[in-house]
C-alpha positions as CSV (number, residue, x, y, z in Angstrom):
1,X,-6.2,-22.5,-0.3
2,X,-7.9,-19.1,-0.6
3,X,-10.4,-20.0,2.1
4,X,-7.6,-21.1,4.4
5,X,-5.6,-18.0,3.7
6,X,-8.7,-15.8,4.4
7,X,-9.4,-17.6,7.7
8,X,-5.9,-17.2,8.9
9,X,-5.5,-13.7,7.8
10,X,-8.9,-12.0,8.1
11,X,-10.5,-14.0,10.9
12,X,-7.6,-15.0,13.1
13,X,-5.6,-11.9,11.9
14,X,-2.5,-14.0,12.1
15,X,0.1,-13.4,9.4
16,X,2.0,-16.6,10.4
17,X,-1.0,-18.8,9.8
18,X,-1.6,-17.0,6.4
19,X,2.0,-17.6,5.5
20,X,1.7,-21.3,6.3
21,X,-0.9,-21.5,3.6
22,X,1.0,-19.7,0.8
23,X,4.4,-21.1,1.8
24,X,4.2,-24.1,4.1
25,X,7.9,-24.9,3.8
26,X,9.1,-21.4,5.0
27,X,11.1,-21.3,8.2
28,X,10.1,-18.6,10.6
29,X,12.4,-17.3,13.3
30,X,11.3,-16.9,16.8
31,X,11.7,-13.2,16.6
32,X,9.8,-12.9,13.3
33,X,7.0,-15.1,14.6
34,X,6.6,-12.9,17.7
35,X,6.3,-9.8,15.6
36,X,3.9,-11.2,13.1
37,X,1.6,-13.2,15.4
38,X,0.2,-10.1,17.0
39,X,-3.3,-9.1,15.7
40,X,-3.2,-6.9,12.6
41,X,-4.9,-3.6,12.8
42,X,-7.4,-3.9,10.0
43,X,-10.0,-6.5,10.7
44,X,-11.2,-6.2,7.1
45,X,-7.6,-6.4,6.1
46,X,-7.8,-3.9,3.3
47,X,-4.8,-2.1,4.6
48,X,-2.8,-5.3,4.6
49,X,-3.8,-6.9,1.3
50,X,-0.4,-6.0,0.1
51,X,0.9,-8.6,2.6
52,X,-0.2,-11.4,0.3
53,X,2.7,-10.6,-1.9
54,X,5.0,-9.8,1.0
55,X,4.3,-13.1,2.7
56,X,5.4,-15.0,-0.4
57,X,8.5,-12.9,-0.7
58,X,9.4,-13.4,2.9
59,X,8.9,-17.1,2.6
60,X,11.4,-17.3,-0.3
61,X,13.9,-15.1,1.5
62,X,13.7,-17.2,4.7
63,X,14.2,-20.4,2.7
64,X,17.4,-19.1,1.1
65,X,18.9,-16.9,3.8
66,X,19.6,-19.5,6.5
67,X,19.4,-16.7,9.1
68,X,16.9,-17.2,11.9
69,X,17.9,-14.2,13.9
70,X,15.2,-11.5,14.3
71,X,15.5,-8.3,12.3
72,X,16.3,-5.3,14.5
73,X,13.4,-2.8,14.7
74,X,13.8,0.4,12.8
75,X,12.7,3.8,14.1
76,X,9.0,4.3,13.4
77,X,7.7,7.5,12.0
78,X,4.9,9.3,13.8
79,X,2.8,12.3,13.2
80,X,4.9,14.6,15.5
81,X,5.8,17.0,12.7
82,X,3.6,18.2,9.9
83,X,5.4,19.9,7.0
84,X,3.3,20.1,3.9
85,X,4.8,19.6,0.5
86,X,2.8,20.8,-2.5
87,X,3.2,21.7,-6.2
88,X,5.5,24.6,-5.4
89,X,9.0,24.1,-4.1
90,X,9.5,25.6,-0.6
91,X,5.9,25.2,0.5
92,X,7.0,23.2,3.6
93,X,8.9,26.2,5.0
94,X,11.8,24.0,6.0
95,X,14.5,23.5,3.3
96,X,15.8,20.4,5.2
97,X,12.5,18.7,4.4
98,X,12.0,19.8,0.8
99,X,12.6,17.9,-2.3
100,X,14.3,14.5,-2.9
101,X,17.4,12.9,-1.5
102,X,19.5,10.0,-2.8
103,X,17.4,7.3,-4.6
104,X,17.5,3.7,-3.8
105,X,16.0,0.5,-5.3
106,X,13.2,-1.9,-4.4
107,X,13.7,-5.6,-4.0
108,X,13.5,-6.1,-7.7
109,X,16.2,-3.6,-8.5
110,X,13.9,-0.8,-9.7
111,X,14.5,2.8,-8.9
112,X,12.7,4.3,-5.9
113,X,13.1,7.9,-4.9
114,X,13.7,8.9,-1.3
115,X,12.1,12.2,-0.2
116,X,13.9,14.4,2.4
117,X,10.6,14.5,4.4
118,X,9.7,10.9,5.3
119,X,6.0,11.5,4.4
120,X,6.9,12.2,0.7
121,X,7.3,15.0,-1.7
122,X,4.4,16.0,-4.0
123,X,5.2,16.9,-7.5
124,X,4.1,20.0,-9.6
125,X,0.8,19.3,-11.3
126,X,-0.3,19.8,-14.9
127,X,-3.8,18.5,-15.8
128,X,-4.3,16.3,-18.9
129,X,-7.4,16.2,-21.0
130,X,-8.7,12.7,-21.4
131,X,-11.8,11.2,-23.0
132,X,-14.6,9.6,-21.0
133,X,-14.0,6.3,-19.2
134,X,-14.5,3.2,-21.4
135,X,-14.5,-0.1,-19.5
136,X,-13.4,-1.9,-22.7
137,X,-10.2,0.1,-23.0
138,X,-7.3,0.4,-20.6
139,X,-6.9,3.9,-19.3
140,X,-3.7,5.9,-19.9
141,X,-1.2,5.9,-17.2
142,X,-0.7,9.0,-15.0
143,X,2.0,11.3,-16.4
144,X,5.3,12.0,-14.7
145,X,5.2,8.9,-12.6
146,X,7.6,8.6,-9.6
147,X,7.7,6.0,-6.9
148,X,8.8,7.2,-3.5
149,X,9.7,5.4,-0.3
150,X,7.7,7.0,2.5
151,X,6.6,6.6,6.2
152,X,8.3,3.4,7.5
153,X,9.0,1.8,4.1
154,X,5.9,2.1,1.9
155,X,6.7,2.5,-1.8
156,X,4.0,4.7,-3.3
157,X,3.2,6.4,-6.6
158,X,3.3,10.1,-7.3
159,X,2.4,11.8,-10.6
160,X,2.5,15.2,-12.2
161,X,-1.0,14.8,-13.7
162,X,-3.3,13.1,-11.2
163,X,-1.8,13.8,-7.7
164,X,-1.3,13.8,-5.0
165,X,-1.0,17.6,-4.9
166,X,0.3,17.7,-1.3
167,X,1.7,15.7,1.6
168,X,0.3,16.7,5.0
169,X,2.4,15.1,7.7
170,X,2.5,11.5,6.7
171,X,-0.6,11.6,4.6
172,X,-0.9,12.2,0.8
173,X,-3.9,14.2,-0.2
174,X,-5.4,15.9,-3.3
175,X,-5.9,13.2,-6.0
176,X,-7.4,14.1,-9.4
177,X,-11.1,13.3,-9.9
178,X,-10.1,10.7,-12.6
179,X,-9.7,6.9,-12.8
180,X,-5.9,7.5,-12.6
181,X,-6.4,9.6,-9.4
182,X,-8.5,6.9,-7.9
183,X,-5.8,4.3,-8.6
184,X,-3.0,6.5,-7.1
185,X,-5.1,7.2,-4.0
186,X,-5.9,3.6,-3.4
187,X,-2.3,2.4,-3.5
188,X,-1.1,5.4,-1.5
189,X,-3.6,4.9,1.3
190,X,-3.4,1.1,1.6
191,X,0.4,1.1,1.5
192,X,0.8,3.8,4.1
193,X,-1.5,2.1,6.5
194,X,0.3,-1.2,6.0
195,X,3.8,0.3,6.7
196,X,3.2,2.5,9.7
197,X,2.4,2.4,13.4
198,X,-1.0,2.7,14.9
199,X,-0.7,6.4,15.8
200,X,-0.3,7.3,12.2
201,X,-2.6,4.7,10.9
202,X,-5.4,6.0,13.1
203,X,-5.1,9.4,11.4
204,X,-5.2,7.8,7.9
205,X,-8.2,5.7,8.8
206,X,-10.1,8.7,10.2
207,X,-9.2,10.9,7.3
208,X,-9.0,8.7,4.2
209,X,-11.0,5.4,4.8
210,X,-14.7,5.0,4.5
211,X,-16.3,2.1,6.4
212,X,-19.4,1.1,8.2
213,X,-19.9,2.1,11.8
214,X,-19.3,-1.4,13.0
215,X,-16.1,-1.7,11.0
216,X,-14.8,1.6,12.3
217,X,-15.6,0.6,15.9
218,X,-13.7,-2.7,15.4
219,X,-10.7,-0.9,13.8
220,X,-10.6,1.6,16.7
221,X,-10.9,-1.1,19.2
222,X,-8.0,-3.0,17.7
223,X,-5.8,0.1,17.5
224,X,-6.5,1.0,21.1
225,X,-5.8,-2.5,22.3
226,X,-2.4,-2.7,20.5
227,X,-1.3,0.8,21.5
228,X,-0.1,3.8,19.5
229,X,3.4,2.5,18.9
230,X,2.4,-0.9,17.6
231,X,3.3,-1.7,13.9
232,X,1.8,-4.8,12.3
233,X,4.8,-5.4,10.0
234,X,8.3,-6.3,11.0
235,X,11.3,-4.6,9.4
236,X,11.9,-7.7,7.3
237,X,8.4,-7.6,5.9
238,X,8.7,-3.9,5.1
239,X,11.8,-4.6,3.1
240,X,9.7,-6.7,0.7
241,X,7.2,-4.0,-0.1
242,X,7.6,-3.1,-3.8
243,X,6.0,-1.2,-6.7
244,X,2.8,-2.4,-8.4
245,X,3.6,-3.2,-12.0
246,X,0.1,-2.3,-13.3
247,X,-3.4,-1.4,-12.5
248,X,-6.8,-2.0,-14.1
249,X,-10.0,0.0,-13.6
250,X,-12.8,-2.5,-13.4
251,X,-15.5,0.1,-13.0
252,X,-15.5,3.9,-12.6
253,X,-18.1,6.6,-11.9
254,X,-17.7,10.1,-10.5
255,X,-18.4,8.8,-7.0
256,X,-16.9,5.3,-7.0
257,X,-14.1,3.2,-8.5
258,X,-13.1,-0.4,-8.5
259,X,-9.4,-0.9,-9.1
260,X,-7.2,-4.0,-9.4
261,X,-3.4,-3.9,-8.9
262,X,-0.9,-6.4,-10.2
263,X,2.3,-6.9,-8.1
264,X,5.2,-9.2,-9.1
265,X,5.0,-12.7,-7.5
266,X,7.0,-15.8,-7.6
267,X,7.0,-17.3,-11.2
268,X,4.8,-20.2,-12.0
269,X,7.7,-21.8,-13.7
270,X,11.2,-20.7,-14.9
271,X,9.8,-18.8,-17.9
272,X,6.3,-17.6,-17.1
273,X,6.0,-14.2,-15.3
274,X,3.2,-14.1,-12.7
275,X,1.5,-11.3,-10.7
276,X,-0.6,-11.3,-7.6
277,X,-3.7,-9.2,-8.1
278,X,-5.5,-7.2,-5.4
279,X,-8.9,-5.4,-5.7
280,X,-9.4,-2.2,-3.9
281,X,-12.4,0.2,-3.8
282,X,-12.4,4.0,-3.6
283,X,-15.1,6.5,-3.1
284,X,-15.1,10.3,-3.9
285,X,-16.0,12.1,-0.8
286,X,-15.1,15.6,0.5
287,X,-13.3,16.5,-2.7
288,X,-10.9,13.7,-2.7
289,X,-10.6,9.9,-3.3
290,X,-10.8,7.7,-0.2
291,X,-10.3,4.0,0.4
292,X,-13.6,2.2,1.0
293,X,-13.9,-1.0,3.0
294,X,-16.2,-3.6,1.4
295,X,-19.2,-4.4,3.5
296,X,-18.6,-8.2,2.9
297,X,-15.3,-10.1,3.1
298,X,-15.3,-11.4,-0.5
299,X,-11.8,-12.5,-1.5
300,X,-10.0,-9.5,-3.1
301,X,-7.0,-11.4,-4.4
302,X,-6.1,-13.4,-7.4
303,X,-3.2,-13.9,-9.9
304,X,-2.5,-13.5,-13.6
305,X,0.2,-14.3,-16.1
306,X,-0.9,-11.8,-18.6
307,X,-1.2,-8.0,-18.2
308,X,-3.0,-7.4,-21.5
309,X,-5.7,-4.8,-20.8
310,X,-3.9,-3.5,-17.8
311,X,-2.3,-0.1,-17.5
312,X,1.4,-0.2,-16.9
313,X,2.5,2.6,-14.6
């Protein structure tokens, strides 16, 4: 099943084919199929690993909704304005874009804050003294955690201890040089790429993703072929983006971190909770954490029914 999913998703870059593997009984509307059958921007698919969970959620929704009509497209955010939010209120210079608005909930009914600026609102920072990383012990969670809905629907984590310290346009920057900072950066970057159009994604790839020259050439080729306004996810898919329940630092050094994330999935049975897991890589470069593409397409996904040893946000 994993091999079939990888072939449909990574090689064919066809979300419909991938969905047929994880949920063969799901009904797909003509409009939805047209939107998801287009090539996805990341040939290595790191920016869309989140879709493994999304595809399952969409399949369940489609089975129960009985509605085959396409979802109307929502306005897509672009990098046309660049207010910057930082640790001090008022740093954007535009009060209409500062702070937080009315909160909402994710698909599981959990609170999600909505910033007035679509790119997000960075929180005041206060560093925390922690001991050295120990692979055998789960790290402490970042302090002052808040999940915000940004860009075109990504739900991403902000903290008061490990960043980000600012939002520049539609990009979060300034993550602490800690395991927690690496985890925050990885989820921020991958989610923002997944939930935005190519114009914005290009800037995030250029600024916050490390990859080989061949990988970058392929990503740039795909983005150019699809056009700046293309977005890989339909509005329906975006509505199924949610918070990660936990993360686990598999390895950490000052220049590199391997992080796994656990996101709620369909239950294995009526009583057993289950999570889909996703492995992401980060590297410390230029004074900040960046997402790193693996040089080989090893399967980054899995599942678990036990979060012992994980860090709950």
